[in-house]
N, C-alpha and C positions, 0 to 999 in steps of 0.2 A: 458531618463536619463537626469537630469539637468546638463547643462554645463556652468552655471553661476559661474565662478571662483571667483567672488567678493562677494559671499553670506557669510553670517556669519556662520563660521564653528561651533562654540560652540552652537549657536541656533539650527542649523540643527541637531546637535548631540542630544540635548535634545528632540527635536521633534520626533526623531526616536527611543528614548530610550524604551518607553513603549511597542510598538508592536513588537520589534525585536525578542524575544524568540519564540513566536508562529508562526511568519512568517518564521523563520529559520527552525522550524520543518516541516511546510508545504512545504517549498522550498526543503528541504532535501528529503522528500518523493517524490517529483516530480522528482528530480535529480536521485534518485535510480531507479525509474521507467524508466527514460530516458535511463540510463545506460543499464538496462536489455534489454530494446527494441533494444538497438544498439548491444547487444551481447557482451558487454564488461565485461567478467568474471573475468578479472584482471585488476588491475588499469593501466590506461594509464599513463606512467611515466612523461608525460608533461601535466600539467594542466594550461591553460592560461585562464584569465578572465579579464574583465574590472572592475576595482575596484575604486570607488570614494574615494579620500583620506579624505573626510569630516567625514567618519564613522570610521576611524581608532581609535581614543581615546576610543571609546565604545566597540567595539567587537574584535579588533585584538587579545589583550592578552587573554581575556576570552573565546572566541569562536573558533578562528582559530588556534592560536599558539599551544595549547596543543595537539589537535588530529594530527597536522602536525608534532610535535616533535615525537609523537609515531610511525610516519611512517618512520622516518629516512630521507632518500633521495628519497623515493618513489615519492613525489611530488617535482619537480625540482625547480619550480619557481612560484611565484605569482607577477604580475605586475599591476601597475595602469595605468590610461589613461594619466598620465603626465610623463611617462617614468621612474618612480622611482620603486625601487625593495624592496619588503619586504622579509626579510630572517628570518627564525624561528630557527636557528641553532647556538646559542640560542639567539642571540641578535636581537631585533626587532628595526630598525631605525625609528626614528620619521618622521613625515611628513616634506617634504622639502629636505630630505637627498638624494642626487642623487646616481645613481647606483655606480659610482666610489667610493663615500665614504662608501656606504654600503659594497662594496667589501673589503675595508680595515679594517672596523670595526667588520664585522660579520665573523663567522667561515665559512670556504669554503663550497659551494654546488656544486653539480655536474655541470660542464661546466660553471662555473662562468665567466671565461675569454671569452668564446665564446659568452656569453650573455651580455657582457659589453656594447655593442652598441645598445641594444634593446630599441625601442621607441613605445609608444602607445600615439596617438594623439587624442585630443578631437574633432577634426574636421573630423573624419573618419566615423562618423555614417551616416546612410541613412535608408530609410524606403522601405518597399516592394511595396507600392502602387504607389509612383510617383518617378521615377528615370530617369531624363534626361541622354542621353548617355554620355555627357561629365562628369556629376557628377558621374555616375556609374564608368567611366574608372578612374576617380580621386580616387574613393573609392578603387577599385581594386588595383591601384598602391600603395596606402597608406598601404593597408592591406598586399600586397606583400612585402612591405619593411619591415614589421614585420616578415612575415612568413620565409623570407630568413634566419632570425636569428634563428628561430625555427629549420629550416633545417640544419643549420650550427652546431647545437649541436647534430645532429643524431649520429655522431661517438662517441662522448664522452658518450652519454646515451644509445647507441645501440638501440634506439627505431625507429621503421619505421614511416613515416610520417602519415599513416592512422591509427596508434595506438595513436595519439594525439587527445584530445578532446578540442575543444575551447568552453568555456562558455561565450557567448556574445551574447545577444539577439539583439543588434544593428546591427549585421552583418547578421542577418537572411534575406538574399536576394538570391533567387535562381540564379540569374544571377551571382552574385559575386561567390557563391559557385561553379558554373559551370566553370568560368573562372580560379579560384584557384585550383579547384580539391579538396576542403576540405569540411568538414561539420561543421557547427556551431550549437551547441546544444542550443535550446531555453530553458531557465530555469526560475524558480522561478516567481516572480511578474514582468511582463515586465515593462520596464521603470524605474526600481529601481536597486539599488545595493544589495538590500536584497537577491535577487536570486543569486547573485554571491557568497555572504557569505554563503548562504544555500548550494550551490554547493560544496564549500570547505569542509564544515562540513559533508555533506553527503558522499563525496567521501572519506574523511579520516575515517569516521565511517565504511563505507564499506570495506576498506582495512585493517583496524585495525584487523578485524576479518579473514582476508585472509593472506596466507602465503607469503606475499610480504613485504619484509623489506628494500630492496635497488633496485636501478636500475640494478644492476648486477643479483640479483635474478629474478626480473621481466624480465630481458632480457633473462635469461635462460628459463623461462616459455614461453616467446614469441617464442624463438628458437625451444622449445620442441613442441609448438603448430604447428609451420610450419613444422618441421621434421615429426610430426605425419601425417599432411596432405600430405606431399610428400610421405611418406611410403605407403599411400593409393592410390597413382598413379598407374593406371593399366599397364603402359608400353606399348609396341607395339608387334605386331605379324607379323613375316615375311611371306610373301605369294608371289607367282609367282616367285619363285627363279629360276634364269636362270644362269647356269654356263658356263665357257669357259675355256680353257687352260690358260687364263691370267687373270681370276678373276670371278666376278659374279655381278649380279644385282638383286634387289629384291624390292617389295613394302612393306612398313611397315605401318600397320593399327593399330589405337588405339585399345587396347585389352579390353577396358571396359569403365565405365563411366568416363568422363573427370574429373580431380581433380581440374584444374584451379586455382592453388595456387597463382602463381604471374603472371598469364596472362590466355590466352585461349589455351588449348591444341590443337595442330594441328592434325587432324585426319588422314591425309594421308602424309607419307613421302616416300622417296625412298632411297635405299642403293646402292652404287656403290663401288665395290672393285676392284682395279686394281694393279696388280704386274708390276710395272713400270721398275724395274730393278731386278737384282738377290738380291739386298740388300734393295731395297725401295718398301714399300707397301703403296698404297694410298687408304684410306677409307673415303668416303663422304656420309654423311647422311643429307639430305636437304629436303625441303618441296616439295610435288609433282608438285606444280604449279610454283616453283622457283621464288616466290615473295619475300621470306626472304632475307634480305641483305646479300651479299658475298662480300669479298675483291676484288675490281676491279683488273683485270689483268694489267691495265695501272699502277698500283702502285707496283704490285708484279706479274710479269709474271709466270705462272704455268709451272713446268717442265712436260715433256711428256715422255711416254715410248720410250725406244730406239729402239722399233720395233720388238723385239723378242717375238713371239706369245707364247713361252713356258715357260715363267718365272714362271708360276703357278706350273710347275712341278720341277723346280730346285731352286726356290728362297730360301734363307736362312731363311726367316720368312714366317710363314704359317698363314693363316686366317681361322677360324672356328667360327661357330655360333650355338646358340639355337634359334629355331623359335619362342617359346611361353613360357614365355615372352621373347621377343628378347633380346639377349645379344651376344657379340662377344668376341673372344679371339685371341691373337696373340702369337705365340710361336716360338722358335728358332728350325729350323728344325735339326740341327746337334746334339743337346743334349736334345731336348724336353723341354727346360726351357720356362715357360710361362711368357711372357714379359708384357701382358696387358689382363686383364680379367674384362669385365663390368658386370659380374653377380653379383657383390657386391651390386648393387641396381638397380631398374628399370630405364630405361632411360626416361628422361622428356624432352619434346620439346613443349615449349609454345611460344606464341607470343612475350613474353619479358622475357623468362627464359629458359635456357638450363641446364640440370643437367646430368652429366655422371660420375660415379665412377669406378675406377679400383682397383682391389686388388694389394697389393705389398707384397714382402717378408718382414719379420720383420727387423726393423732397416736398411732400405735400404740406399745406398749412392746415393743421388740425388744432381743435380746441375742445376742451370739455373733459369728460370722463372723471368726474370729481367723486371724492373730495381730496384734494392734494395741495401741496405748496410748491409744486414744480412750476416752470415758466408758463405763462399764459399760453403761448404757442407751444405745442408739445414737441418733445424730442421725437424723432422718427427713426433713430438708429439704436437698436439693443435696448429698447425702452418697454417697460412693463408697468401698467397701472392696475394695481390690485384694488378691487372694491370689496370691502368687508369692514364695516363700521367698527371703530375701536376708540377707546379713550387714548388720546394721542398727545400727552403733555409735550409742550414746545413745538408741536406740529412739525416734526421733522420732514424735510423734502425727501422724495423717493419712496414714501410709505403711504400706506392706506391711512385715512384720517376718519372723521366722524360721519361723513355722509355718503350716500349712494345715489349717483345720477348718471346712469350708463347711457349717455347721449353725447354725440361729438358732432361738431360743425366742420365741414370740409370747404374750405375757401379756395376757389380756383380762379380768382380775379375775373377777367373778362369772360370767362367760360361759366361763371355763375358760382353760387355758394348753395350747398345742400346740407340737410341734417339727417343723421341716422340715430334712432332711439331703439334700444333693446329693452323691452319691458321684461325685466328678470330680476328678482331680489336675491337670488342666491349669490353666494360668493363666486368671484371670478377674477382671472387675470386677463387683461387685454394687452396683448402684445403688439408693438409697432416696431418693425425692423425692416432692413433692406438686405438681409443676408441671402435671400433667395427671391430677389426681386422685392420691390417695396410692397409691404402688405400690412394689414391689420388683422389680428386673429383674436377671436374670443375663446376663452377656456373657462367654462363654467362648471360647478360642481352639482348643478341641479337646474330644475325649471325647464323651459322650452324656448324655442327661438320665436319670439314674439316681436317682430320688427315693424317700425313705422318709418317709412322713408319720405323726407320733406323736400320739395323742390325748390323752395326759394322763389325766384333765383338770387334774391339779395340777402344778405345776412339778416337784416331786419325782418324780412318776410319769413325767413326760417324761424326766427325766434316767435313770430306771430303764430306761425303754423304749430310749432311746439306747444304753445300755450293752449291750443285747441285740444291737444291730447292730455296734458297733465293738469289742465285747468288754469283759469285766470288768477292772477295774484290777488290776495284780499287787501281791501283798504285798511290802513292803520289810522288810529286817531291822529288828528292834525298835531296835537301836542307832542306825540310821539317822536316828531321830527326835531324837537328840542335837544339841548345838550344833556346828557346823562352822566352821573358819576357813581362809582362804586369801588370798593376795595375789600378784598378778603383779609380778615385778621383784625377786624374792628373789635375793640375791647368791650365796648358797652354802648348803650344808647346815647350816653353823652358824647362819645367820640363821633357818632353819626351826626348828631345835632351840631358839633362844632365844625364839621365839614360844610354843612349847609350854611352856617353862619359865616365861616371864612370866605366862602365863594361870594356872598353878599358884600363882605368888607372889601373884597378885592375888585368888585365891580364886574365880575365875570358872570354872565348869565347862567344859572343853573336851573333847568327845568325839572329834572327828576332825580331824586336821591334813591339809590338802590342799596340793599343789604344782602351779603352773601349769607352762607349757612352759619354765620357767627351768632345769629339771633336765636338759633335752636338750642334747646335744653339737651346737652350731651348729643348734639347732632341729629336728634330724631325729628323727622318731618312732622308738621302740624303741631309744634310745641314752641313755647317761648322759655328762654333761659330766665328763671324768676329773679336771679340775683343781678344779672347784667343787662337784660332786656325785658324787664317786668311789663306786664300788660298796660298799667297806668301810664308809665313813661312812653310806651310805644304808641298808645292812642294819643297822648299829648303831641308827640313827634308828628304823627300824621296829621292831627288837626292843625298844627302850626303850619305845615307845608300846604295844606289845602287852603287855609286862610290867606296864604301868600300867593295863591294861584299856581302853586307847584304840585308836584306828584310824587308818589312812592311806590317802589317795586321791591318784592321779596323773592327769594329763591325757593323752589321746591324741587327736590330730587324724587326720582321714582321709587327708590329703595326705601322700604319702611322698616324700621327697627323691630326685630323679632323679639318683641318684649310685651309684657303684659300692660299695655296702655291702649287707650281707645282706638286710635287709627290702625293698630295691628288687629285688635279684637274685631273691630268693624269689618275689616278686610277678610278675616276668617269667616265671619258670619255671612258676608256677601259672596264667598267663594271666588274672591277676586284676585287671589295669588297664584303664581306658577307653582306647579306641584311635580313631585316625582311620581314615577308610575305606581308607586304603592299608595298614593294618595296623600302623603304627607306634604306639607309646605316646603317648597325648595328654599335652601338658605344659602346665602352668599355673604360677602363681607364688604360694607361701604362705611361711610364716615361714622354712623352710630354703632358700629360693630356687626353683629350677625344681623342680617336683613332678610326680609321677604321682598319679592318683586311682583308688582301688579301684572296680571294677564290681561292685556288690553283687548284680547278677543273675547273674554269671558262675558257672559250675558249680565252679570251683576257689577261689573266694574265701573260703568259709567255713573250709575246711581251711587256707588260707594265714593267715587271721586267727587261727584257733585256735593255729597253730603260733608265730606271733609272740608272742601272749600267754603261751602255755606256756613259751617261752624266756625272754622279758624279765622276766616276773613270777614266774619260778620261785622258790619259797621258799628254795631252798638256794643257787642260783647267780645269782639276780636280785633284784628288789625285790618283796617279798611284799606287794602291796596288798590292801586289804580291799574296796574298791569303785572304781568307774571313772567318770571325767569325760570326756565326748566334746564337742568343740566344732567350730566352723568347718564344719559338715556340712550347710550349705544346698545345695550346697557353696560355701564361700567361695573365691574366686581373686582375688588382689590385682591381677592383671594385666588391663588394660583390654582389652576385645574389640577385635579379633580375637587378640590376644596373639601375634603372628607372630614375635616375638623374645623369648621368655621369659628367656633368659640375659641379654640386654641389659637388659630391664626389671628383673630382679633385681638386677643390678649397679648400675644408676643409681639404684635406689630403696633400696638398703642392705638386701637380704635375702640371707643372714641378717643380722639386726642385730648390731651390735658386743656384745661380751660384757663383763661388769663385771670389775673387778680381782680377781685371784686373791688370796686370803688364805692364809697359810702355817698358820694355826690360828685358833681363835676369839679375837676381841679381848677377851673376857671369859670367866671361868668360868661354865659353864652348869650350874645345879643339877639333879641327877637324872640327868645323862647321863654316858657313860663318859669315860675319860681323854682319848680322842682329840677330845673336844669342849671341852677346857679350854685354858687359855692355854699358850703354849710360848716358848722362847727365840727371839726375833726382833728385828729392828730395822726402823725405818720411814725411808722417804725421802719428802719432800714435794717434788714437782716443780713448778716455777714457771717459766713461759716467756711472755715478751712476744711476741705473734704477732698481726698484724693479718689479719682474714680477711673475706671476703665472707659474706653470709647464706647458709647451707647448707654452708659449708666448716668442718671441724672439725679439731682437733689431737689427736694421740695421742703417747704416749711408748713406745718400742720398743727392747728391749735384751736383755742377756745373762742377766738374772735369770729364774727360772721364773715370776715374777709379772708380767712384762712381755714375755714372748715368746721365751724362750730356745730354743724349738725352731725358730726361724726363720720361724714362721708368723705373718704380719702380723696375722692374725685374733685373735691372742692379745695383741696390743698393748693398752694401756690408754687409754681416752678421757679427756681432761682436761676440766675444768668451766670454763665461761666466766662464772661468777658475778661475777668480778671483772675482766671484759674491759677492756682487751686482755690482761690476765694470765690465762693458762690454767693450771689447777692440779689436782693429784690427789696424794693420800697413799697410798703403796703399801708392803705388807709386803716386807721384803727379808731375806735370809740375813745373819747376823751376821758382822762382821769380814771383809768381802768388798769386792773392787773390781768395780763394776758398770759395764759400757759401755752407752750408750744414745744414742739420737738421737730428734728430734721429726719426726713425719711428718704431712703434710696428707692428710686424706681429702677428695677432691673431690666435687662434687655429681653427677658422672657415675660415681662408684664407683672411680675411679683414685686412686692414692697419689703423693704427691710427697715423696721422701726427701731428707734433708740429706746432703750430701757432707762429713760431719764425724763423728768419733767422740769422744763425750763420756764421761767417767768421774765416778764418785761413789764414795767409800769409805763403807762402813757401820761402825758401832761394835759394841759388845756388846749383851747382852740388854737390851731396853727403850730403847735409844737411838734418837734421831730427828735427822735431818739434813735440810737443805733445799738446794735449788738455785734460783738466780735466773739465768735464761738469757734469751737473745734468739734468736729462731729465725733460721736463715741462709737459709732458702728464701723466695722471693717469694710473695705471694698468687696463688693460681691464678686461672684464668679461669672465671667462672660459665658453666655450660652449662644449656640448658633440658633438662629430662629428658625423654628419649623415652618415649612412652606407648604404644608398640607399633611395629610395622613391621619391617623386616629379614626375615630368613628364619626359617622354623620348619617345623612339621610340615605334612603334607598336609591338604587339605579333609576336613571331617568327613562330607561327602556330604549337602548340604542339602535333598535332596528325598526323603530315605528315610523309613523307618519301616513296614516290613512290607508288606502288600499282598495276601497269600494270602487266598483267599476264607475267611471265617469264623474267622480267627485272632485278631481283635480286636487287632491290634498297630498299627494305624494305616493310614490311606489313603496310596497311593503319590503321589508328585508333589507333595507339600506343601512350602511354604518353611518350613523348620524354624528359620530364624534371624530372619525379619522378616515375620511374618504381617501381612496388610493392617490387621487390627484390632490396634492397639497398646494393650495394657492400660497402666494407669497405674503402671507399675513405677517406684518412686522411684529405682532405679539406672539407669534408661534402657532400652536394648534388653534383650531377654530374656537374652542371654549376657553382658551387662556385669557384671563382678565375680563370675562364676560359671563353671561349666563350659559349654563350647559346647553350645547346645541341639540342634545337628544331629549330635552323636555318637550312634551306635547302640550299644546294649548287646549283649551276647553273645547274649541271647535274642531280639534283634530289635526290642526296644522302644526308642523314641527318647528321649533325654533331654528333648527338647521336652515330651513327655507325662509323663515320670516325674520330672522335676526336683524337684517338690514332695515326693517320696517319698525323696529321697537320704538325708536325716537319719534317717528312720524305718527305712530299710533298714539304715543303719549301726548304729542302735540295736539292732535284732533281731540283727544278726550279732555285735555286740560282747557282747550279753547271753549269746548262745550261747558265745562265746568264754570268758567268765567262768564259766560253767557247766562248760565243759570242764575248766577247772583246779581248780574246787571244786564238783564235781557235786551235793553234798548241800546246799550253802548257798545261800540266797537272794541273788542278785546285787543290789546297789544300783548302778544306773547313772543318771547325770543327763546329759541331752542338751540342746543348744540348739535344735536344728531338730526339728520334730515334724510328724506327719500324723495324721489321723483314725485312732484306734485306738492310738496310741503308748503310752498308759497301760497297755496290756496287757503292756508290756515294760520301761518306764523311767519315770523322773520328768524334770522339766523345771525349769530356773531360767530366769528371765524376761530374761536377756541383759544386755548391757552398758549399764546404766542411768547415772544421773548423780546426784551427791551434791548434790541440791537438793530443796526441799519438793514440787515437782510430782511427782517421781519417787517420793518417799515415798507420796504418795496414790495415784499410778497403780499402785503395787504391790499394793494391795488389789483393784483391778479384775482385775489379772492373776491373782491367786490364785483369785478367785471364778470367773473364765472358765474357767480350766483345771481347777480342782477340781470346780465344780458343773456346768459346761456340757459340757466335752469329755472327762470321765472320765480326766483325768491328775491324780490328787489329790496326788501327791508334787511339790509346786510351791512355789516361793519366789523372792524377788528377792535381789539383792546388797545385803545389809543395810548401811546407811550410804552406799550409792552407790559405783558402780565408777569413774566418770570425775569429774574435777574435784577441787577442793580440799575437804578434810575440813571438817566443821562440828560443833562439839562438841554444841551443843543439838539439832541435827538428829540426830545419831547417838544421842543419849540417847533421843530419841523413837523412833527407828527400832529401837533394841534392844529396846524394849518391844513394839513392833508386830510386828517380825520374829519374836519368840518365840511368836507365834500364827499363824505360817504353817506349813504341813506340813513344808516343807523350810526349815531355818533355818541360814543361813550368812552370815557376814561376809566380803565379798570386795572387792577393790579393784584398780584398775590401777596401772601402774607410773608413776614420776615424781612422786608426791605424797607428803606425810608420811603414815605409816601411820595407819589408823584402827581398829586392833584395840581391843577395849573397854577395855584397860588404858593405852592411849596417853596419855591425859590425866592419868594418875596413878591409883593404886589407890584413892584416896579421891575421886575425881572422881564427877561426876553420871552420866557415861557408865558408869563402872564399877558404880555403885550400881544403875543402870537394868538393866544386864545380869544382875547377881546376883539382883535381885528378879524379873525376868521369867523367867530360867531356873528359878529356885526354883519358881515357879508352873507353868511349863511341865512340868517334870519331875514334879511331883506329880500333874499331870493326864495324864501321858503314857499310862498303861494305858486310861485313858477314851478319849483320842484314838486310840490304837492300836485299840481296839474299833471306833471310828467307821470307821477305814480298812479293817479287816476286813469291816464291814458292807457298805462300798462294794464290796469285792472279791467279795462274795456276791450283792448285790442291785442294785448301781448307786446306792444312796442316798448322796448326796454327804456327805463328811465336813466340808466346809466349804459353808456355804449363805448365800446372800444373803437379805436380810430378807424379800423377797417369796416365797421358797421356804417360809419358816416361817409367814407371815401372807399367804397369796395373796389373801384377801378384803379386806385393808386396801389401799386404793388409794394411800395415802401411802407405802407401802413400795416401790413399783415403781421409783421413781428413786433409792433409797438405794444408793450405791455405795461408801461408806466404813465402814460397820458391818455386821457379819456374825456368823454363828454358827461357832464353832470346836467342831466336834462338835455334837450335838443340844442340848447344855444351856448352854453358855457363849457369851454375847453379848460380842462385842469391840467397843468403842465408842471409838476413838482420838481424840486431839486433832487437829483437821483444820486449825487455823489457825497459821501460822508464829509462833514466839516467843510463844505464848499458853499460859496455864494453865488455860484454860477449855474444856471439851468440850460440844458441842451434840449431845444424843442423842435420837433419836426412839424412844419406847417405846410399842408397840401396847397396846391394851386387854388387859392380862394382869398377872400378878403376877410380879415379879422380886426378886432378892435381890443385894445388893452383894456381890461375891465377896471383897473385902478385909475387910468388916466383918460381913457376914451380915445386914445391916439390910434390912428389907422395903421395896421401891420398887415402887409401883403404877403401871403404866402406863395412860395415858388417852387414847392415840391422839394424843398431842401431843409437841412438842419440849420438852425440858428442858435446863438449863444446869447442868453440874457444874463448880464452881468450885474453885480450889486443887489442880489436878491438877499434882502435882510432875513434873519432868522425869525422875524415877526411877520413875514409875507410869504406869498406863494404866487407864481405867474398864473394868471387867469386871463381868458380871452372871450369876448363875445364872438360868435360865428356870425358872418355877415348873412343878411337875409331873414333875421329874426327880430321879432318884436317881444320884449321881455316886460312883463308886468311884475314889478317889485315893490315892496313897501318903501315908503319915503324914508323911514328911519327904523332902527332896530328897538329892542326893549329888553328888559331884564327877564320877563316871562312871556310865554306864548300867548297867555290871556291878554297881556297888555299890547303885544304885537298885533293882535287882531283888531285893535282899535286904530292903528296907524293907517293913514291914507296911502294910496298908491302913487308911485312915480314910474311912468312908463318910459322905457329906453327902446329906442329904435335904432337897430344896427342894420343899415342898408346893405343889400348885396351890391355886386358890381353894376348891376342895372338900375340901382337906386330904389328897389322894392324890398319889402319885408312883410312877413307874417307872423302871426302868434296866437296864443290861446290862454285862456284863464279859466279854470274850474273853481267854483265857489260852492261851498256847503257849510253846514254848522260844525264840521270837523269831528263830530264824535258819534253821531247816531248811525245805528246799523241800517235802518230804513230812514232815508232822507225825506223830509216833508216838502223841501223845495231845494232846487239846485240852480245854478247858473253855468252855462257854457258859452263863453264869450270869445268871439273870433276877432281878431285885430288884423288890419292890413295897412300898409302904407305904400303910396306911390305918388309921385309928382307932387310932393308936398302936402298930400292930403292923408289924414289919419281917419280910418274908418272902424267902427265897432258894431258888430252885428252879433246874432246868436240867440240864445234863450236867456231870460233874466228872472228866473224864478226866485232866486235867494237874494235877500237884502242884506249886504254885509255891513250896512250902516256907515260905510266910508265912501270916499270919491277918488277919482284920479286928480291929483293936484298939479302934476306937471307932466309934460312930455318932452324928453330929451332926444334929439336926433344927432347921432354920432356922425363923424366924417369931417373932411377938411372944411366943409361949410356948415358944420353942425351948429345947432342952436337948441335952447331950452325954453319952452313956453309954459308960463303958468296957466293952469285951467282949473275948472271945477266941474268935472264931468262925473255925474252919478253912474253907478254900475247897474242900474236897474232898467235901462232902455238903450236902444241903438243911438249911435252918434256918428256924425260925419263933420269934419272941420279941417281947416287948413292950419298947419303947424308953422 
């Protein structure tokens, strides 16, 4: 192909005009033959070829556009070597129109947004005959930078990568194809673009006659093709079955010819069935040689049988099997109900694909399979739950999110509830559908079938039994149940302090102040921004909080800046980072720019992490945090796969982001804080400049003052606001009585700067003076550049065929494709490595990231908790993480991620709390109250303040760029402030009651928050209730669920309840009731009958003060007049408690009884007992909590 861009386009067009048609015909015939040879019986839905724009004027409209129009969207994309896109639906942009412009002017095509960064570069060609290694690697990198975008649209098009055909004879190089794992089709007349044109016409003609009209149709055909192939899989035959009183073992042998649909069928498997307890059955299907990866016991220890050898005779669940083709079933012994039946389809166990399907009853009530924002009770028709942890901004429904919890609860009412847990950390699609009878089907890209079946039979018992597998939840510090506040985008330490002071002024209790990554110097972990969050101010901030009985939390991300600074250098020295196969440190891009990622499996990583925590969070020389927030640990990587030029990506995409203006001191006096947080003598300069820019270009002011970059570092310049475009403005603190030199600089979309060739000056006055500039920029608008999404040079290959291989080591079969397995799960991000760590990297212990990706956040959680314990060995760590795995509740809590400030996410937050708290044994869970993303909404925030107060983890958090929604922001007398005060008052008075519920969950697995069907499993109406729930065993939360409404629809089962606000009796009849007049500062709450609730007599501004308040016991009698309850007391912070109390309350026939253990002296008493009901009464008492008591109320 001729790459002379300076040739005469018109002349070339005339030269090619005569022979075009016959050559098209010849080329078309060649392409059809080639397609047939490749077995492409349906059109690949992505056709990519290299197209020289000089031919456009001649044949685009006449030869290419008409047949492509007939195809609809069957051909997704035509690109040329200059990174420009041709769209045929219906407008064809002329030569020189970039992709972005085409996207605006042409009708949409499939996945246009995903393709907006695609580039083809004329320097990518190479020949087969002579290819030096460096040239070859360069070509591979260049082509990979394109292929990553083809991969990125897989989800949108539903097309597997092997179903794409690349028409480009330039890339016909065996070594390139081997490295990329793709096939380039040689077409037409080599060395010309005529072949490419022929390819389009030929494919268009071939498909015009085929029943393929759209990607959806083609996707259905491809899915049907794979389904047909899977249907032909022979399954396995069970042989050498050996039974015992406690289970059985067997060999499973491939029953016929291997189907090898998505990998290589394994010929020999083993089956192990073990009745571990009377309610837990373990079924393990693994490869005979035990090479296939399995979740390490270091991450999730396995439960063992409790030693009874006769569980096979008495277990509530029974295992049965059919030998050929092998299938198994699990049924409930007491009623014969079949819980799991794999005869629905043959078992498939391939090197990179596992398929197992179970029959289900019609319209089942299923819950779990996290993490997602879909309805709490799962859809059972055409529904796929993809499990592959990813950074999921705005937590979109129908997609995979941050966590991996492959367990589901199957609630069958009077027939019982059971649970099924598949211990497998590989990516998977779990399909629930009724197209071929109701079924649930696992489709995993690795691992083994490691099942645990839990008999229940009640939902609470299933939760308890699941906790015995994944571990009991860890106790958090008592103060962690207080109210927390955070906001991303804080300008400096002064703004953080102002938030603390403003809450105090509004009389809204604030227990813990949090700081996002704003505190970091250029977003580098374990650093402080010296100009905005200097160490002396941060230490004063923390000391002030501590002196008030409050607490402080900072964020730590896993990604460490790939720069010459101690945290990175220490990590290299400790051999603590993920590496390419050539031994170099793997590089991605996160907030600080190019980053390294800790290898949590590496032997030196724990000590490395401990060292960073000990140094940076040292009470004397660092920031003495009380708890930890870890984020971005899926792991998130901003750079598009394969990220071959991370430095280039970081530069062109603005990482690290620009920093806010430096303030010389606080703009206002901050009550309750030291002198350094008060106003000072300073001047202000308001910069205004007239500057025309293109979209994506920004204006900064850079000069000699410390607040605008006096150290000569352009990164300390100040961004101007375009709110009054074309006038750009910013007001900046300045030293008094000074002459300041400055200039305006343009930040281009590719990360470069354009400086003025001029020195401007401005003189400042005395204290409190303000001056303005009115300037016109002297530089011309820059040239827009399409941001590169990858490409260039970078580290070596991660080694895409690895993953263990030694017999019996369970680290993974050798020879696997660790980047693009044939079965593509429905990962919303695209290919497995997109926006995360490359999945072909191998950890120090030999495990591939492909298999362990979903545990990265859990591993960071465990390592970080240990690091917190290392610095405060006797105190319980509070660690809140974004990414989780089964069992994470043993170590950390979880917030539900970057939600949106809208009504749907307010409602979704309830489902998230119930899923993690009740199903997954991660009880310390909550949402970003009032919403993380989007504009604040006063009435929504008022409702959310009330609802959030009844989640275990209660934090108001928000993203940057919007007006703050701290509860006082609408005024101290606003409905939001009132809602927060009222809700926190109730929450704090109930805190010991809920702390007791959390302690109970840590001991028995009984969930502290419970959906309605947990409490009333025999009431079929409760199965689908996803928005009302129990906060602890006694308090029913029933929020308003309709936007801008003051009515709440509440379902009350047949039982007795009491209005928590008034004490009034409310009798449930198994029907819906409407509660009217629910103010925006309130939320419907009910005590459940039969409960004794020990609550504090009054609230307080801090948890420390709350613990000095006496108790006021509330008795909510059942219909028979009795009630029971429990209170757990300890010091609230110690890992090992010196003394505890577990107090049991009961009430019957007017007598209140208190028994139990009384080891801990809380220093307070019960000052009153209130009995609710029509004959209710309150009695003042003075009952110590250090001994038993019996008395008449």
